[in-house]
Kinemage of the C-alpha trace (Angstrom):
@kinemage 1
@onewidth
@group {chain A} dominant
@subgroup {mainchain}
@vectorlist {calphas} color= white
{ca unk a 1} P 0.000 0.000 0.000
{ca unk a 2} L 1.416 3.389 -1.023
{ca unk a 3} L 1.720 6.253 1.434
{ca unk a 4} L -0.534 9.287 1.048
{ca unk a 5} L 2.302 11.531 -0.170
{ca unk a 6} L 4.020 8.953 -2.361
{ca unk a 7} L 4.400 10.009 -6.001
{ca unk a 8} L 5.541 7.245 -8.330
{ca unk a 9} L 7.373 7.623 -11.650
{ca unk a 10} L 7.906 4.548 -13.833
{ca unk a 11} L 10.310 3.815 -16.686
{ca unk a 12} L 9.423 0.791 -18.823
{ca unk a 13} L 11.781 -1.030 -21.202
{ca unk a 14} L 9.858 0.083 -24.293
{ca unk a 15} L 10.046 3.820 -23.407
{ca unk a 16} L 6.296 4.144 -24.057
{ca unk a 17} L 6.137 7.492 -22.252
{ca unk a 18} L 7.814 9.245 -25.208
{ca unk a 19} L 5.871 11.358 -27.700
{ca unk a 20} L 7.578 10.917 -31.059
{ca unk a 21} L 6.077 14.003 -32.688
{ca unk a 22} L 7.428 16.309 -29.986
{ca unk a 23} L 10.993 17.557 -29.608
{ca unk a 24} L 13.598 16.387 -27.125
{ca unk a 25} L 13.065 19.610 -25.151
{ca unk a 26} L 9.286 19.198 -25.070
{ca unk a 27} L 9.499 15.560 -23.962
{ca unk a 28} L 11.967 16.244 -21.177
{ca unk a 29} L 11.342 19.804 -19.998
{ca unk a 30} L 7.799 20.590 -21.113
{ca unk a 31} L 6.778 24.058 -19.960
{ca unk a 32} L 9.115 24.167 -16.964
{ca unk a 33} L 11.579 27.046 -16.645
{ca unk a 34} L 13.585 25.555 -13.767
{ca unk a 35} L 14.214 22.013 -12.571
{ca unk a 36} L 14.494 21.151 -8.882
{ca unk a 37} L 16.641 18.149 -8.054
{ca unk a 38} L 18.326 17.149 -4.832
{ca unk a 39} L 17.729 20.595 -3.346
{ca unk a 40} L 19.331 22.322 -6.350
{ca unk a 41} L 17.809 24.422 -9.115
{ca unk a 42} L 19.025 23.533 -12.612
{ca unk a 43} L 18.527 25.549 -15.797
{ca unk a 44} L 16.743 23.403 -18.460
{ca unk a 45} L 19.532 23.386 -21.058
{ca unk a 46} L 22.126 22.581 -18.392
{ca unk a 47} L 19.954 19.649 -17.399
{ca unk a 48} L 19.736 18.466 -21.015
{ca unk a 49} L 23.524 18.654 -21.346
{ca unk a 50} L 23.879 16.164 -18.496
{ca unk a 51} L 22.248 13.637 -20.801
{ca unk a 52} L 24.309 14.599 -23.837
{ca unk a 53} L 21.803 16.858 -25.620
{ca unk a 54} L 23.036 20.164 -27.055
{ca unk a 55} L 20.703 23.108 -27.745
{ca unk a 56} L 20.466 22.058 -31.378
{ca unk a 57} L 19.725 18.436 -30.532
{ca unk a 58} L 17.031 19.589 -28.106
{ca unk a 59} L 15.019 20.805 -31.137
{ca unk a 60} L 14.959 17.395 -32.830
{ca unk a 61} L 11.728 15.350 -32.843
{ca unk a 62} L 12.062 12.266 -30.669
{ca unk a 63} L 10.756 10.071 -33.494
{ca unk a 64} L 13.988 10.717 -35.438
{ca unk a 65} L 16.305 9.529 -32.645
{ca unk a 66} L 18.236 6.274 -32.269
{ca unk a 67} L 17.407 3.716 -29.596
{ca unk a 68} L 20.148 4.973 -27.276
{ca unk a 69} L 19.069 8.596 -27.699
{ca unk a 70} L 15.451 7.683 -26.988
{ca unk a 71} L 16.570 5.922 -23.820
{ca unk a 72} L 18.352 9.108 -22.728
{ca unk a 73} L 15.239 11.193 -23.367
{ca unk a 74} L 13.072 8.794 -21.357
{ca unk a 75} L 15.489 8.783 -18.415
{ca unk a 76} L 15.942 12.546 -18.415
{ca unk a 77} L 12.185 13.055 -18.482
{ca unk a 78} L 11.636 10.617 -15.646
{ca unk a 79} L 14.343 11.978 -13.371
{ca unk a 80} L 13.222 15.590 -13.687
{ca unk a 81} L 9.818 14.730 -12.192
{ca unk a 82} L 9.203 15.480 -8.541
{ca unk a 83} L 8.468 11.820 -7.774
{ca unk a 84} L 9.771 10.367 -4.529
{ca unk a 85} L 9.532 6.741 -5.682
{ca unk a 86} L 11.151 5.800 -8.996
{ca unk a 87} L 10.599 2.387 -10.572
{ca unk a 88} L 13.110 1.622 -13.343
{ca unk a 89} L 12.852 -1.455 -15.562
{ca unk a 90} L 16.253 -2.169 -17.178
{ca unk a 91} L 17.203 1.535 -17.291
{ca unk a 92} L 20.683 0.967 -18.764
{ca unk a 93} L 19.518 -0.714 -21.988
{ca unk a 94} L 21.012 1.110 -25.007
{ca unk a 95} L 22.846 3.684 -22.871
{ca unk a 96} L 26.390 4.796 -23.676
{ca unk a 97} L 29.048 5.099 -20.971
{ca unk a 98} L 28.738 8.884 -20.375
{ca unk a 99} L 24.966 8.595 -19.945
{ca unk a 100} L 25.421 5.651 -17.584
{ca unk a 101} L 27.656 7.837 -15.441
{ca unk a 102} L 25.102 10.653 -15.482
{ca unk a 103} L 22.343 8.220 -14.526
{ca unk a 104} L 24.317 6.818 -11.612
{ca unk a 105} L 25.146 10.287 -10.278
{ca unk a 106} L 21.566 11.508 -10.539
{ca unk a 107} L 20.125 8.406 -8.886
{ca unk a 108} L 22.453 8.967 -5.950
{ca unk a 109} L 21.651 12.699 -5.768
{ca unk a 110} L 17.920 12.741 -6.545
{ca unk a 111} L 16.807 12.048 -2.966
{ca unk a 112} L 14.088 9.590 -4.019
{ca unk a 113} L 13.626 5.917 -3.227
{ca unk a 114} L 14.530 3.957 -6.355
{ca unk a 115} L 13.473 0.417 -7.270
{ca unk a 116} L 15.583 -0.930 -10.141
{ca unk a 117} L 15.090 -4.130 -12.110
{ca unk a 118} L 18.355 -4.763 -13.942
{ca unk a 119} L 20.941 -7.281 -15.093
{ca unk a 120} L 23.646 -4.600 -14.855
{ca unk a 121} L 25.717 -5.579 -11.812
{ca unk a 122} L 27.906 -2.496 -12.206
{ca unk a 123} L 24.911 -0.199 -11.782
{ca unk a 124} L 23.907 -2.106 -8.653
{ca unk a 125} L 27.431 -1.857 -7.265
{ca unk a 126} L 27.437 1.927 -7.651
{ca unk a 127} L 23.921 2.883 -6.557
{ca unk a 128} L 22.270 0.051 -4.604
{ca unk a 129} L 22.049 0.111 -0.812
{ca unk a 130} L 20.090 -3.159 -0.632
{ca unk a 131} L 18.967 -5.933 -2.983
{ca unk a 132} L 15.670 -7.767 -3.335
{ca unk a 133} L 16.662 -11.163 -4.743
{ca unk a 134} L 14.176 -13.593 -6.271
{ca unk a 135} L 14.948 -17.230 -5.543
{ca unk a 136} L 13.106 -19.564 -7.970
{ca unk a 137} L 13.988 -22.623 -5.863
{ca unk a 138} L 12.387 -21.183 -2.741
{ca unk a 139} L 9.709 -19.162 -4.594
{ca unk a 140} L 10.366 -16.122 -2.460
{ca unk a 141} L 12.099 -12.759 -2.393
{ca unk a 142} L 14.839 -12.118 0.159
{ca unk a 143} L 16.317 -8.735 1.079
{ca unk a 144} L 20.066 -8.266 1.453
{ca unk a 145} L 21.862 -5.138 2.668
{ca unk a 146} L 24.657 -3.785 0.484
{ca unk a 147} L 25.441 -3.822 -3.223
{ca unk a 148} L 25.822 -6.709 -5.669
{ca unk a 149} L 29.461 -7.436 -4.844
{ca unk a 150} L 28.652 -7.668 -1.139
{ca unk a 151} L 25.749 -10.012 -1.899
{ca unk a 152} L 27.886 -12.225 -4.117
{ca unk a 153} L 30.640 -12.527 -1.529
{ca unk a 154} L 28.183 -13.446 1.223
{ca unk a 155} L 26.502 -16.017 -1.028
{ca unk a 156} L 29.856 -17.626 -1.775
{ca unk a 157} L 30.682 -17.760 1.929
{ca unk a 158} L 27.271 -19.289 2.698
{ca unk a 159} L 27.757 -21.975 0.044
{ca unk a 160} L 31.218 -22.745 1.376
{ca unk a 161} L 29.889 -23.060 4.931
{ca unk a 162} L 27.045 -25.314 3.753
{ca unk a 163} L 29.482 -27.598 1.978
{ca unk a 164} L 31.669 -27.767 5.065
{ca unk a 165} L 28.685 -28.613 7.280
{ca unk a 166} L 27.415 -31.264 4.889
{ca unk a 167} L 30.817 -32.900 4.418
{ca unk a 168} L 33.036 -32.252 7.475
{ca unk a 169} L 36.726 -33.039 7.189
{ca unk a 170} L 37.419 -36.443 8.744
{ca unk a 171} L 39.911 -36.655 11.590
{ca unk a 172} L 43.356 -37.909 10.777
{ca unk a 173} L 43.777 -41.554 11.813
{ca unk a 174} L 47.147 -43.240 11.275
{ca unk a 175} L 45.490 -46.662 11.408
{ca unk a 176} L 43.287 -45.829 8.418
{ca unk a 177} L 45.307 -44.863 5.340
{ca unk a 178} L 42.098 -44.143 3.407
{ca unk a 179} L 41.072 -41.469 5.920
{ca unk a 180} L 44.522 -39.901 5.786
{ca unk a 181} L 44.381 -39.705 2.017
{ca unk a 182} L 40.913 -38.107 2.201
{ca unk a 183} L 42.216 -35.399 4.531
{ca unk a 184} L 45.129 -34.708 2.216
{ca unk a 185} L 42.946 -34.231 -0.867
{ca unk a 186} L 40.448 -31.909 0.801
{ca unk a 187} L 40.874 -28.140 0.869
{ca unk a 188} L 43.539 -26.046 -0.786
{ca unk a 189} L 47.156 -26.743 -1.465
{ca unk a 190} L 49.780 -24.203 -0.387
{ca unk a 191} L 49.815 -22.314 -3.691
{ca unk a 192} L 46.009 -22.059 -3.797
{ca unk a 193} L 45.877 -20.869 -0.199
{ca unk a 194} L 48.334 -18.079 -1.004
{ca unk a 195} L 46.355 -17.227 -4.139
{ca unk a 196} L 43.133 -16.974 -2.145
{ca unk a 197} L 44.734 -14.599 0.356
{ca unk a 198} L 45.666 -12.244 -2.486
{ca unk a 199} L 42.361 -12.389 -4.352
{ca unk a 200} L 40.246 -10.039 -2.223
{ca unk a 201} L 42.800 -7.173 -2.397
{ca unk a 202} L 43.056 -7.804 -6.144
{ca unk a 203} L 39.262 -7.666 -6.498
{ca unk a 204} L 39.151 -4.401 -4.551
{ca unk a 205} L 41.809 -2.865 -6.820
{ca unk a 206} L 40.059 -4.089 -9.946
{ca unk a 207} L 36.737 -2.613 -8.793
{ca unk a 208} L 38.463 0.687 -8.055
{ca unk a 209} L 39.794 0.665 -11.617
{ca unk a 210} L 36.260 0.143 -12.940
{ca unk a 211} L 34.976 3.044 -10.829
{ca unk a 212} L 37.828 5.323 -11.863
{ca unk a 213} L 37.391 4.618 -15.578
{ca unk a 214} L 33.622 5.051 -15.332
{ca unk a 215} L 34.081 8.427 -13.644
{ca unk a 216} L 36.523 9.571 -16.334
{ca unk a 217} L 34.085 8.576 -19.066
{ca unk a 218} L 31.325 10.449 -17.243
{ca unk a 219} L 33.397 13.619 -16.908
{ca unk a 220} L 32.604 16.271 -19.573
{ca unk a 221} L 36.287 17.284 -19.540
{ca unk a 222} L 37.117 13.931 -21.161
{ca unk a 223} L 35.275 15.101 -24.270
{ca unk a 224} L 36.618 18.666 -24.310
{ca unk a 225} L 39.319 17.932 -26.907
{ca unk a 226} L 37.038 15.959 -29.189
{ca unk a 227} L 37.074 12.837 -27.043
{ca unk a 228} L 40.431 11.507 -28.268
{ca unk a 229} L 40.798 9.286 -25.196
{ca unk a 230} L 37.250 7.932 -25.164
{ca unk a 231} L 37.904 4.857 -27.307
{ca unk a 232} L 40.902 3.752 -25.250
{ca unk a 233} L 39.058 4.415 -21.994
{ca unk a 234} L 36.071 2.346 -23.089
{ca unk a 235} L 38.347 -0.558 -24.030
{ca unk a 236} L 40.126 -0.265 -20.667
{ca unk a 237} L 36.785 -0.218 -18.848
{ca unk a 238} L 35.595 -3.414 -20.519
{ca unk a 239} L 38.899 -5.113 -19.688
{ca unk a 240} L 38.663 -3.973 -16.051
{ca unk a 241} L 35.109 -5.318 -15.778
{ca unk a 242} L 36.137 -8.644 -17.310
{ca unk a 243} L 39.098 -8.899 -14.929
{ca unk a 244} L 36.898 -8.191 -11.912
{ca unk a 245} L 34.502 -10.905 -13.043
{ca unk a 246} L 37.364 -13.372 -13.538
{ca unk a 247} L 38.764 -12.671 -10.084
{ca unk a 248} L 35.350 -13.045 -8.438
{ca unk a 249} L 34.752 -16.401 -10.126
{ca unk a 250} L 38.180 -17.631 -9.060
{ca unk a 251} L 37.571 -16.457 -5.472
{ca unk a 252} L 34.264 -18.365 -5.376
{ca unk a 253} L 35.955 -21.452 -6.814
{ca unk a 254} L 38.718 -21.473 -4.194
{ca unk a 255} L 36.325 -20.703 -1.318
{ca unk a 256} L 34.179 -23.682 -2.326
{ca unk a 257} L 37.229 -25.904 -2.633
{ca unk a 258} L 38.528 -24.820 0.753
{ca unk a 259} L 35.195 -25.757 2.344
{ca unk a 260} L 35.047 -29.040 0.470
């Protein structure tokens, strides 16, 4: 049940709120002369620039835009509303890196409660304070504090603990060679143990690299000289994300092996 003063704004995947025969400016700004957001007053064209629309582009009809541009218009129009509950269904579909950065910043600064349905773990890592996770096996939704990385780490630890409880390490018994061999094969060898110790710091550094590159791609100064660095930064960002994913998978693998 919604509270009496709750005002909801919804963004669907198909961007059905857009009016194709109207301009970018009309779809986003309407007849407003000032935009209030996070306690700040923003001039309309400054607001449009946050989503990559120049004054000339603001005059274009929305029906002539690409999928990514339409997504930007829909998001900009949604976020400028005075809603205090935003519901976003896959908001990052078709968005470029600069717009993703703008979206993340505005979600953090808007002051509203935001419910996001997304497959974008990087968005969840940067903006989420808690997760509602659907479990098909248990047919229920569970709530977890923290972002996606925190959730994933805790899930890996829980699985490792469950494996350890289900299959405890047998005690060493010199009279039973089979038991001794079982103890020896369980858990990690020395090299794997050392690797596991180094993985969490490596994951932290890799995630910092992702955040740093995302911030640089979201900074207007990056595009001041014609965006000469943008291509290299985007390649570096994708590599950093892939490396973070690789490290997380390896950490989960070794944690499970240690428990087993």
